[in-house]
Structure formats: C-alpha cells, structure tokens
N, C-alpha and C positions, 0 to 999 in steps of 0.2 A: 628142835623138838617140838613135842605134842599137841597138834591144835587143839587149845581149850574148847568147848562147846561153846555157841553164843559171845565169844572176846573176836573183834574185831586185829587183824594183823593192817598195819602200818607203812609202805616205802619212801623214805624220803630223799627226792634228788637233789642232793643241795647248791643251790648257787650262789655266788655273791647280792643280783639285785633280789632273785627270789629263789626258791623251795619248791619243789612240786610234788605234791602226795598223792596215792593209792593207796584204796582201803581191800583188806579183800579178810572175806567171815571165814569160819571154821568148818562150817556149812557146807558154803559150795565151796569152797578151795578156786576160788577164781576173782586175783587180782582186776580191779577197777582203779580208772584214771579218779579222781577224789577231788581235789582244787588243789591252787597257790597260795600257798602263804608267803608272809616279806618277812619274817621275823620267828625268835627262838619262843619268842613268849605267848605268840598264837601256834604257832602248834603244839607245844606243849599243855595250852588253852584243849587244843582236839584231841592231845592224846587220852587228856579225861576225856571227853566229854563221848566219844566214839567208843571207850570199854577197850582201848587200846591193849590187847595184852603180849604187844612185844614191837620192836620197830624197827626194822630193817630200812637200812644206810646204806647208799650206794657209797662207794669209797672211791676216789680217782686214783687213778694208776697209771703207768706207764703204757705203751704195747708191750714191753718186753716183762707187763707181770710185778712189775715194781711198782709200790706204792709214792703215788705222785707226792711230795714234803709239802700241801700246801698251806701255808701257819693259818692262815682263816678257817681255813675247814677242820684243821687238825685241833681252831680254838670252840670253835665252834662244835663235833665230836662231843668235847671234852667239856662245852658245859650240857651239852644235851643228857650224856648220862648223871654226872652231879644233878643234876636236878628231874630227871625224868625219875617215875616213881616206877616203870617197868621197864625187864634187856631191852639194849638196844646193841645189833649185829652188827658188821659191814658188811657188805660184797662187793664182789667187782662190777663195775659199771661201764669197766671199756665197753666202748661201740654201742653202748640203751641211748645215747643221745642221734645218733645214725640212724641206731633203727625206727626211734622213735620219728628225726626227723621223713624218713619212708613212708611209716604209716600213718603220717600225716599230711603228710604232700608238700616237706619244704619247712624254711623255718621262717613261717610268713607269725603264727602261732605260738610265741615263744610258752606262755604259762601254758598253752597243749602241751607241748613238748616236754615239757619239763611234767606235765604230771603224767601224759606213755609212758616216761622215761625209763620215772620211778614205778609204774604197771610194770612193764615188760622185767626187771631184772626183781619184785615182792614178787613174780609171779615164776619165776626159776628159781628164788628163794621157798617158793611154797611145790614147787615138782620137786624137785631135790631132797627137800624132810619129807617128805611122805613117800618115799619108794619104797 
C-alpha cells in the first residue's frame, strides 16, 4: 500500500490483557511506540482520532510458520475488520516480543514491551512496502 501524505499507520500487538500500539506517519516512515489500550472500543477511537490509514496487526504464528489458532485473537481480528473504517492487514509477529524484551531490558514493563513489539513489526512492514 502506498503511504498517503498526512496519514498515520498503526501497529497493533494484540494480547488478552493489553493491546500495544505503535504509530508511523507517511512523511518520516518511522514507527514509534505510542500507547497501550485494553479493548477494541479504545482501539477504534484511536484509529479515528489519529487519522489512521492502515492498521497492521501482528498475527501469532508458530515457529514453523503456521498460524496459531487462538480463538480470542481470531475473534478480535474479525471484530476489528468489521468495525474499522480503514484497511487491516496482518503480519508475522514471531519473536517480536523477544526482540522487544531485549530493547526494553526485560519483561518488567509489559505495557512498554507490547508497544515496542508493535513498533518492530510495523517498521518491518513499512520497510518492506517501501522498497
């Protein structure tokens, strides 16, 4: 997807307790940790408030590459796609939490960890799309 000037791109690291978010804009093409929310309603409000053009959701996968079939994640994704006014894509999020732990210095700040994980796979997505 071509990045639209003035638009934001949102990375979403879904979890049962927290949803870590990262934002990037078309001008800088740099993903940065944004915030953590706890429910879909809050996420949808942010999509609207931040002029988000595309939502990039980290999809849990097994190490072999197969999609993990977490029914709670699948329900979240279905609801997000049906209620969002913008496009939603999924990307492989394998090892993003481990990388986030390395960057954040461990698992002490789980909210920050989720935001960093979202930042990692959003940046990877943007880098691939803009080659």
